[in-house]
N, C-alpha and C positions, 0 to 999 in steps of 0.2 A: 845746836846750830852755833857756828863760829862767825862772828861779824867783826870786821875791821872798821872802826870808826875814826875818821880823821876830822878833827875840829879845826876848820881853816880860819884864815885871817880876815874874814869879812864881818861886818856888823851882823849881829844876830846869833852870837855864840849861845844864847839861851836855847836855841833849837837843838844844838848838839848836846847841851847839858841835859835837857829834858829827854832827848832820845837815849842818852846813856842811862838815865834813871829808869826808863821804861824797859830797856833791854835787860838791865839787871833784874828787874821784877819778873821778866819773862824767862829768867834762868838761861840767858844766852851767854856763851863764852865771848867775852868782850876783849878785843885787841884795840888799843888806842894809841893815837899820836895826836899831838896838839902843836900847831905851828907857833913860831915865836910871836908872830903878830896876834894870833888868837890868845896867847897867854896874857898879853897886855889888854886886848879888847875885852876878854871875859872879866877881868878885874875892874875894868872901867864901866862896863854895862851891867854887871851883876854883882852879887855879894859873894860869889864863889871864888875860890882860890885854886890855882893850878894844882898844887899838891893834893888838895882834897879830891879833885877829879881823878888824878893819877891813881890814888889809893882805892878808888871804887872799881877798878878794872882787874881783869885776870892777868893781862899782859900790857905793859906800856913800852913804847919805842920812841927813841929820839927821832925826830923827823929828818935828821941828816944821816942816820945810820943805814947805809945801803947794804950792810952785811947782816941783815936780820931776816927772819922768815918771810914776812910779807913782801919783801923785795924780789922774791922768786915765784915764778909761776908754779913751781912744784910744792909750794907751801899751800896747803889746802884750807881755803876759806870759803864759806858759803856765800858771803856777800861782803861788799864794802860800801860804806856810806861816807861821803864827804859833806859835812854839815856844820856850819854853812860852807859853801864852796865859793871862793872869790873868783873874780873874772880872770885873775892871773892863773889860778889853779885850773880853771876850766880851759884856758888856752893851752896850758901844758898837757892836759889830758887829751884834748881834741887833736893836738898836733904831735902826740907821741914824744913829748919832751920830758923824760923821767929824771929830772935834776934833784929830786928829793924823794923821801920814802913815800909820801902821799902820791905823787904823780907816777912814780915807778910802780907802786902797788896797783894803782888804777890801770896802768897799761897791762899788768899781769892779769888782772880781772878780765879785761877785754879780750886779751889773746887766748885766755883759757875759757872764754864764753861763760863767765860767771857773772852774777848780779853786781852791777855798779850803779849806785844812785848818787846823782849830783844835785845837791840841794842849793840851787842858785839863789843868792841874796843880793840882788842889785836892781836898781830902778832909777831912771829909765834905762832902757837897753840901747847900746850903740850897735851899729851894723857889724863890726868885727865880733862882738859878743854873741849876737844872733847867729852868725855864721859858725862860730865855735860850738854853740849848742847843737846846731845841725850836724856838724862833723862828729861830735861826741855821740849824738843819737844814732847816726848812721853806723858808728863803730860798735854800737850795742849798749850804750849807757842809757839809763833812765834819767830824764831831765825832770826834776821836781822843784820848780820855783816856789819860793815862800809866798804864795798867793792864797791866803785863807778864804774859805767860803763863809757864808753868813747864814745858810739855811739851818744851821744848828743853834742859832740864836745866842751867840756869844755874849756874855755879861761882863767879862773882864779880859785884859790882855792875855792872861794865862790860857783862856779858852781859845784864843786865836793861835797861840803857840802850840797847844795840844792838838788842834786841828791838823796842823802841818805834820807834827810828830805822828799822829794817827795815820796820815796818808803814807808816811815812810813805813810804818809798821805794816800797813796793808800791802805795800810792795814786797815786804819781807815775809808776808804770809804769817804774821804774828797777831793773834787775837788781842783786842783791846776794847776798852769802853771810854776812850778819850773824847769822843764827840757823838752826838745823836745823828744817826744816819738818815739820809733822805727817805721819806716814806713812800 
């Protein structure tokens, strides 16, 4: 399986980092881009460094490089995950505005009818954001907000993060044991 992971510039970069770790464990071919905002946020919110994430992938792309594989629909990817997905990126995807590699690749996923998962990390939601989620869903994207459940009886913050990462892996049809399922 080939997955393009874009870690976006919203708070919650730990979701993308944990997803990267789990994809690596599942022996997935990982293609990665990290927005400039995300590079700053991940170092502010976590102990991870940009270079260390970049080195964990099979392929890394600059988010402004529009002459790379994922910018084309003919580049075969099984899925793309934008995690976390900022409201700016959601708007670009929902409205077909491919101004960087992330939004252009997302458009390619949609036009080729391939899996696209948008892990929205914003609260509360404003009306334009809700409308953009609707547009993205109507275009074929999976909208997966970072809204953890509690039926798995989380004990620490990492359990809440793993719940969301597990939900993403479920969408990708990748087996995991990140949380206890509902009985």
